[in-house]
KEZA-59738 format. One line per field, with one value per residue (C-alpha): residue number from 1; residue in one letter; y, x, z. Coordinates in Angstrom, 1 decimal, padded with zeros to 4 digits. Each point is the difference from the previous one (the first is absolute). Example, Ala and Ser with C-alpha at 12.3 -4.5 7.8 and 13.67 -1.06 7.14 Angstrom:
<torses>
resi = [1 | 2]
resn = [A | S]
yy = [-004.5 | 003.4]
xx = [012.3 | 001.4]
zz = [007.8 | -000.7]
</torses>
This chain:
<torses>
resi = [1 | 2 | 3 | 4 | 5 | 6 | 7 | 8 | 9 | 10 | 11 | 12 | 13 | 14 | 15 | 16 | 17 | 18 | 19 | 20 | 21 | 22 | 23 | 24 | 25 | 26 | 27 | 28 | 29 | 30 | 31 | 32 | 33 | 34 | 35 | 36 | 37 | 38 | 39 | 40 | 41 | 42 | 43 | 44 | 45 | 46 | 47 | 48 | 49 | 50 | 51 | 52 | 53 | 54 | 55 | 56 | 57 | 58 | 59 | 60 | 61 | 62 | 63 | 64 | 65 | 66 | 67 | 68 | 69 | 70 | 71 | 72 | 73 | 74 | 75 | 76 | 77 | 78 | 79 | 80 | 81 | 82 | 83 | 84 | 85 | 86 | 87 | 88 | 89 | 90 | 91 | 92 | 93 | 94 | 95 | 96 | 97 | 98 | 99 | 100 | 101 | 102 | 103 | 104 | 105 | 106 | 107 | 108 | 109 | 110 | 111 | 112 | 113 | 114 | 115 | 116 | 117 | 118 | 119 | 120 | 121 | 122 | 123 | 124 | 125 | 126 | 127 | 128 | 129 | 130 | 131 | 132 | 133 | 134 | 135 | 136 | 137 | 138 | 139 | 140 | 141 | 142 | 143 | 144 | 145 | 146 | 147 | 148 | 149 | 150 | 151 | 152 | 153 | 154 | 155 | 156 | 157 | 158 | 159 | 160 | 161 | 162 | 163 | 164 | 165 | 166 | 167 | 168 | 169 | 170 | 171 | 172 | 173 | 174 | 175 | 176 | 177 | 178 | 179 | 180 | 181 | 182 | 183 | 184 | 185 | 186 | 187 | 188 | 189 | 190 | 191 | 192 | 193 | 194 | 195 | 196 | 197 | 198 | 199 | 200 | 201 | 202 | 203 | 204 | 205 | 206 | 207 | 208 | 209 | 210 | 211 | 212 | 213 | 214 | 215 | 216 | 217 | 218 | 219 | 220 | 221 | 222 | 223 | 224 | 225 | 226 | 227 | 228 | 229 | 230 | 231 | 232 | 233]
resn = [M | R | N | R | I | R | Q | L | I | L | F | D | I | D | G | T | L | I | F | P | G | A | S | S | R | K | L | I | D | S | M | V | Q | D | I | S | K | C | S | P | K | L | K | V | E | D | V | A | G | L | T | D | P | L | I | V | E | N | A | L | R | R | T | G | V | K | E | S | L | L | P | L | A | I | N | D | I | L | Y | Y | Y | P | Q | R | L | K | K | V | Y | E | N | D | E | E | V | F | V | Y | Q | D | A | I | R | L | A | K | A | C | K | A | E | G | W | E | I | A | L | L | S | G | N | I | R | D | A | A | K | I | K | L | D | R | F | S | L | W | E | M | F | G | F | G | L | F | G | D | Y | A | R | N | R | E | D | L | V | W | M | A | E | E | E | A | W | V | T | F | G | E | S | F | T | H | D | R | M | V | L | I | G | D | T | I | H | N | A | I | A | A | K | L | N | N | V | R | S | L | I | V | Y | R | F | S | Y | I | P | K | N | I | Q | E | A | S | P | T | W | L | V | N | S | L | K | D | T | E | R | I | V | R | W | L | K | V | A]
yy = [229.4 | -001.2 | -001.6 | -003.8 | -000.7 | 000.4 | 001.8 | 000.7 | 003.6 | 000.5 | 003.6 | 001.3 | 002.5 | 002.7 | 002.2 | -001.9 | 000.2 | 002.7 | 002.6 | -001.3 | 003.2 | -000.3 | -001.1 | -003.8 | 000.5 | 002.4 | -002.3 | -003.0 | 002.3 | 001.0 | -003.6 | -001.1 | 002.9 | -001.1 | -003.3 | 001.0 | 003.5 | 001.1 | 001.3 | -002.0 | 003.3 | -001.9 | 001.7 | -000.8 | -002.2 | -002.1 | -001.0 | 000.3 | -003.5 | -002.0 | -002.0 | 001.3 | -002.8 | 000.7 | 003.7 | -000.5 | -002.5 | 002.3 | 002.9 | -002.0 | -001.2 | 003.6 | 001.1 | -002.9 | -002.3 | -003.4 | -002.9 | -002.1 | 002.7 | 000.6 | -002.5 | 001.1 | 003.7 | -000.5 | -001.9 | 002.6 | 002.9 | -001.7 | -001.0 | 003.5 | 001.9 | -000.3 | 001.2 | 003.1 | 000.5 | 000.2 | 003.0 | 002.0 | -001.0 | 001.4 | 003.4 | 000.0 | 002.8 | -000.9 | -003.3 | -000.2 | -002.5 | -000.2 | 000.2 | -001.2 | -003.3 | -000.4 | 000.7 | -002.7 | -002.5 | 000.6 | -000.4 | -003.3 | -001.2 | 001.2 | -002.3 | -002.9 | -000.4 | -000.5 | 002.6 | -000.6 | 001.7 | -000.8 | 002.2 | 000.2 | 001.3 | -002.6 | -000.8 | 002.1 | 003.0 | -000.4 | -000.2 | 003.2 | 001.9 | -001.1 | 000.1 | 003.8 | 000.3 | -002.9 | -002.0 | -003.2 | -001.9 | 000.9 | -002.7 | -003.8 | -000.9 | 001.3 | -001.3 | 002.0 | 000.4 | -002.3 | -002.8 | 000.0 | 002.0 | 000.6 | 001.5 | -002.7 | -002.6 | 001.8 | -000.1 | -003.7 | -000.5 | 001.8 | -003.0 | -002.1 | 002.9 | 000.6 | -003.6 | 000.2 | 003.2 | -000.3 | -003.7 | 000.7 | -000.6 | 003.0 | -001.0 | 002.6 | 001.0 | 001.1 | 002.2 | 003.7 | 001.8 | 003.7 | 001.9 | 002.9 | -001.2 | -002.0 | -002.7 | -000.6 | -000.3 | -002.5 | -002.0 | -000.3 | -000.9 | -002.7 | -001.6 | 000.5 | 002.4 | 003.2 | 003.2 | 003.5 | 002.4 | 003.5 | 002.5 | 003.2 | 002.4 | 001.7 | -001.7 | -003.8 | -001.6 | -002.0 | -003.0 | -000.4 | 000.0 | -002.5 | -002.3 | -000.4 | 000.5 | -001.1 | 003.5 | 003.1 | 003.1 | 003.2 | -000.2 | -002.4 | 002.7 | -001.6 | -002.7 | -001.1 | -000.4 | -002.0 | -002.3 | -000.7 | -000.8 | -002.3 | -001.9 | -001.1 | -003.1]
xx = [062.6 | -001.3 | 002.4 | -000.6 | 000.8 | -003.3 | 000.4 | -002.1 | 000.3 | -001.3 | -001.0 | -000.2 | -002.9 | 000.8 | 002.9 | 000.4 | -003.3 | -001.6 | 000.9 | -002.2 | -000.3 | -000.5 | -003.6 | 000.6 | 002.8 | -002.0 | -003.0 | 002.0 | 001.4 | -003.5 | -001.3 | 002.8 | -000.7 | -003.6 | 001.1 | 002.9 | -001.0 | 003.4 | 001.3 | 003.0 | 000.9 | 000.8 | 002.4 | 000.8 | 002.9 | -002.3 | -002.1 | 002.0 | 000.7 | -001.7 | -003.1 | -003.2 | -000.2 | 003.6 | -000.7 | -003.0 | 001.8 | 003.0 | -002.3 | -002.0 | 003.2 | 001.3 | -003.1 | 000.4 | -002.8 | 000.4 | 001.4 | -003.1 | -002.3 | 002.1 | -001.5 | -003.6 | 001.0 | 001.9 | -002.9 | -002.5 | 001.9 | 000.7 | -003.7 | -001.3 | 002.9 | -001.1 | -003.5 | 001.4 | 002.7 | -002.4 | -001.7 | 003.1 | 002.1 | -002.4 | 000.4 | 003.7 | 001.3 | 003.6 | -000.2 | 001.1 | 001.2 | 003.6 | -000.4 | 003.5 | -000.9 | -003.2 | 001.9 | 002.5 | -002.7 | -001.6 | 003.4 | 000.5 | -003.4 | 000.9 | 003.1 | -002.3 | 001.0 | -002.4 | -000.4 | -001.3 | -000.3 | 002.1 | -001.0 | 000.0 | -003.5 | -002.7 | -002.0 | -003.1 | 002.1 | 002.1 | -003.1 | -001.4 | 003.2 | 000.3 | -003.7 | 000.1 | 002.1 | -001.5 | 003.3 | -001.1 | -001.0 | 003.3 | 001.9 | -000.4 | 000.0 | 001.2 | 001.8 | -000.9 | 000.7 | -002.8 | 001.5 | 003.3 | 001.3 | 003.4 | 000.7 | 002.6 | -002.6 | -002.2 | 002.8 | 000.4 | -003.8 | 000.2 | 001.0 | -003.0 | -002.4 | 001.3 | -000.6 | -003.6 | -000.7 | 001.9 | 000.6 | 003.7 | 002.9 | 002.3 | 003.3 | 001.5 | 002.6 | -003.0 | -001.5 | 000.8 | -001.3 | -000.6 | -000.3 | 001.1 | 001.4 | 002.7 | -002.5 | -000.6 | 003.7 | 000.5 | -003.1 | 001.2 | 003.6 | -001.2 | -001.9 | 002.7 | -002.2 | 001.3 | -001.2 | -000.5 | -000.3 | -001.2 | 000.8 | -001.7 | 002.0 | 003.4 | 001.6 | 000.2 | 000.2 | 003.1 | -001.9 | -001.8 | 003.4 | 001.3 | -002.9 | 001.5 | -003.0 | 000.8 | -000.6 | -000.8 | -001.5 | -001.7 | -002.8 | -001.6 | -000.1 | 002.6 | -002.4 | 002.0 | 003.2 | -001.8 | -001.6 | 003.4 | 001.3 | -003.0 | 000.7 | 003.4 | -001.4]
zz = [005.0 | 003.3 | 002.5 | -000.4 | 003.7 | 001.9 | 003.3 | 003.0 | 001.3 | 003.5 | 001.0 | 003.5 | 000.6 | 002.6 | -001.0 | -003.3 | -001.9 | 002.1 | 002.6 | 002.9 | 002.0 | 003.8 | 000.3 | 000.3 | 002.5 | 002.1 | -000.1 | 001.3 | 002.7 | 001.0 | 000.0 | 002.3 | 002.3 | 000.2 | 001.4 | 002.2 | 000.9 | -001.1 | -003.3 | -001.5 | -001.8 | -003.3 | -002.3 | -003.6 | 000.9 | 002.2 | -002.9 | -003.2 | -001.5 | 002.8 | -000.3 | 001.5 | 002.6 | 001.1 | 000.2 | 002.2 | 002.2 | 000.5 | 000.8 | 002.6 | 001.6 | 000.2 | 001.9 | 002.5 | -001.1 | 001.8 | -002.0 | 000.8 | -001.6 | -003.1 | -002.4 | 000.7 | -000.2 | -003.3 | -001.6 | 001.2 | -001.5 | -003.3 | -000.3 | 000.3 | -001.5 | -003.7 | 000.8 | 001.7 | -002.5 | -002.9 | 001.7 | 000.6 | -003.0 | -002.6 | 001.6 | 000.4 | -002.3 | 000.6 | -001.9 | -003.6 | -002.6 | -001.1 | -003.7 | -000.7 | 001.7 | -002.0 | -003.3 | 001.0 | 000.9 | -003.4 | -001.8 | 001.8 | -001.3 | -003.5 | 000.2 | 000.6 | 003.7 | 002.9 | 002.6 | 003.5 | 003.4 | 003.1 | 002.9 | 003.8 | -000.2 | 000.9 | -003.2 | 000.7 | 000.9 | -003.2 | -002.1 | 001.6 | -000.7 | -003.7 | -000.8 | 000.7 | -003.1 | -002.0 | 000.2 | 001.7 | -003.1 | -001.7 | 001.9 | -000.5 | 003.7 | 003.3 | 003.1 | 003.2 | 003.6 | 001.1 | -002.0 | 002.0 | 002.9 | -001.6 | -003.5 | -000.8 | 000.3 | -002.5 | -002.6 | 000.6 | -000.6 | -003.4 | -002.0 | 001.1 | -000.4 | -003.6 | -000.8 | 001.3 | -001.8 | -003.3 | -000.2 | -000.2 | 002.4 | 000.4 | 001.6 | 002.3 | -002.6 | -002.1 | 002.6 | 000.9 | 003.1 | -000.4 | 003.3 | 002.0 | 003.3 | 001.5 | 000.8 | -003.7 | -000.7 | 002.9 | -001.0 | -003.6 | 001.0 | 002.4 | -002.9 | -002.7 | -001.8 | -001.7 | 001.6 | -001.4 | 002.9 | -000.7 | 002.8 | -001.1 | 002.2 | -000.6 | 003.0 | -000.1 | 003.4 | 000.6 | 001.2 | -003.3 | -001.8 | 002.5 | -000.9 | -003.4 | -002.3 | -003.6 | -001.2 | 002.0 | -001.7 | 001.0 | -002.5 | -002.6 | -002.7 | -002.3 | -001.2 | -003.0 | 002.0 | 002.7 | -002.5 | -001.6 | 003.5 | 000.7 | -003.2 | 001.3 | 001.8]
</torses>
């Protein structure tokens, strides 16, 4: 029997639905260098869990771009980024789908719940990444980095977006954010939303634990167990 309580399950993209590889990070690094003539030398920790606008802003600041030039430089990079990403992403052999996440998303839909995207990627970049694996149309709507600079604001926007898309109001106690970084855990906590954080490595960083995610796991493979947990609204 389906769970009678309708829920909204919000899925992060990079690190949760797909392994993103390094092409997008290297591209942003290169585009910043084109402007500042200096590489910000972006590492995984400089991009994981942050929105694209914030990543670009931090990278430009790191390379010494003047404050007065930041807005124009950020807009310029984000405008051309999807066009250049499409060319490099299709050829990135490192990228793959986390099948456990896809099985979970399908299981949520089978329960009669709504699933949506909540990602730091700007919308066009998110679509490029998911279209490669024919996953874009699977989700009812998306909230992206060009909608709000901070991830916690994206969570706050989910209630209104769900009303526009589904004609149904999901209170925050009926939402769950599934992601892979401390930023997802913090964003959920600030909005009184449950979080399921998947950290796919053997060592779990202390700062993620200190962020107090509702549930911290190292994979999404145990679909039935996770669905049972999700039902406890």
